[in-house]
N, C-alpha and C positions, 0 to 999 in steps of 0.2 A: 658790219654795217650798223650805223647809228639809226635808232628808231626815233624820228622827229616827234612822234606821238607822245613818247615818254620824256623827251628832253626839251620840248618846246614849252616855254613859260612866259607869255605875254606880260605878266605882272612884273617881270624884271626890267621892262623897258625904261622906266624913269631913272633907275639907278644905273643901268648900262649906258643910257645916253649921257648922263651927268659925268660918268667916269670917262667916257670917250671924248667928251667935250674938253676935259682936262688934258687929254693927250694931244688933241688936235689944235687946241687953242680957241676954237669958236665953234658955235653951232653951225654957222655958214660953212666953214671948212669941213666939218664932219659931214654935213649934208652933201657937199660936193664929192667927198671921197666915196660916200655910200650910193651916190646916184639918186638921191631923193631930195625933196624939197626941205628947206628949213622949217617951213609951216607943218609939214608932215611929222617931223621930229617934235616940234613943239606940241602937236596934238597927241602924240604917243606919250611924251613926257608928262603931260597934264592929266592923262587918262581919258581925254576926250575920244580918242581912238583907241580901241583895246585889241587891235588885230595885227600886232607886230608879227610879221612872217618869221618863220624859223630861219630863213636865209639871212634876214636882217639881224636876227639875234646872234647868229654865228659870226657875222661881220663885225658887230659891236663887241662881242667877246673877244674876237682876234685882235681888235685894236687895243683893248684894255689889258690884254695878257702879255703884250710885248714888253 
């Protein structure tokens, strides 16, 4: 079992979002795939919101590792 307390790193959000946008082609498409708003991703990427969930981190990492 993975311990999210050890593997969760909200500071990775900007880089993960940028890499995932390269995979999906647009921030809008990425937001649709993740079930979040484009505005929410924009806030995470800019650092305005610093509370990326572990689940979102895993989803972004999954998209970028394919």
